N, C-alpha and C positions, 0 to 999 in steps of 0.2 A: 046436618052433620058438618062439623068443622073439618078442615083438612087435617089429616093425621100423618105425621112423619113416620116412615117405616125404618126401623133400625134392627136388623137381625141380631139375635142374642149372641154375645161374645165378640161382635165386630167392634173395632175401634171407631169412635164417633168421628165422622168426617168434619172438616173445617171449611165453612163457606158454602156448603151444599148439603143436600140430604141424599141418602141412598135410594129413597123412594118416598112417594106421597100417595095416600089414599084420599079420594075426594068424591063428592057427589054434588051435582048441580048443573048450572048453565056453563058450558065450556066457551072460552074465548081464546082464539088463536091469533097470533100475530104473524104477518109475513116476516121475512128476514129484514131486520132493521140494521142500518149502517150509520156511520158517524157524520151524516150531513144534516143540515137544518131543514125546516119545513119547506124551504124553497129549493131543496135538493142541491144545496151548495155546501162544500166543505169549508169550514172555518179554520181547520188545523190539520196538519199531517202528523201530529203527535199521537201516539198510541193511547195514552191515558185520556187526552182531550176527546179523541174519537170515541173511546169507550164510554165516557160520560154522556156524550151526545147520543150515542146508540141506546144507552139505558134510558135516557130521557124520552127518546122516540118510542121505545117499548112501553114505557109508562103512559105516554100520551095515547097510544093505540089501546092499551088496556082500559084507560079511563073512557075512551070513546065507546067501549063496549060495556061500561058500567062496572068494570073491575078495577082493582088496585093491586099494588105489590103484594099485599097480604093474601091475595088469591092465587098467586103463582104456584104452579105445581111442577113445571118443567121449563128449563132453559137449555138451548143448544147454542153454544158459542163456536164460531168459526174464526180462527185467527190466522194471519199470514206469517207470523213469526213466533213460534212457541218459546224461543229463548227470551224475547222481549217480554212476553206474557209472564214467564217464570221469574225473570229478574225484576219485575215491577209489581209483584204481588201485593206488597204493602200499600202502594199507591192505588192499585186496582181495588183492593178491599175497601179503602177509604171512600173512593168514588162510588163503589157499589152501595155501601151503607148510606151515603149521602142521598142517593137517588131512590133506592129501593128499600132502605131501612134494613132491619135485621130479619129479613124474609129469605130463607135459604131453601129453595126447591131442589128437586132432583135436577142434576145438571150434567151435561157432557160438554167437553171442549175438544175441538179437533183442529189440528193445523192443516191448512189448505195451501195449495200452490198459488192461488190468487182468487180474488173475488170479482164479480162482474163489473163493479165500478173500480177502475184502476187505482184510484187514490185510497180506497177503503182498506183499512187494516183489520177490521173486525166486523162481523155480522152476527146478530143474535136473533133467534126465533124463540118465542115464548108461548106457553100454554098456561092458562089460568082457569080456575073453576070457582064460580060464584055459588056458594052453598044455597040449597033450596030453602 
């Protein structure tokens, strides 16, 4: 079974995410990934640069589990500044598509007061399902 996007009848189609996903197979979960490199060092304090690195980290963990962006069924984003997130959506979309392609799983985005790593501006958790 291939992952199936769920779109209730009469609902406006969301942009950049899905309302839901149905999937069957091997599940791969990532821990919360942030915008530092493999040596746990931040290379930038810019929100978009950290988002790109965070997405690269998500992709690397998925690949370690035998999954890819096409297997994503859910992302949960935690951001420290929703105004920056909203004001930079165009840049954010470009970075997202560059790293994960045109794979738009179910997604939630939450503003938080802070993340455990003081310099982190974003943290993302992912769930992927590799079809049987």
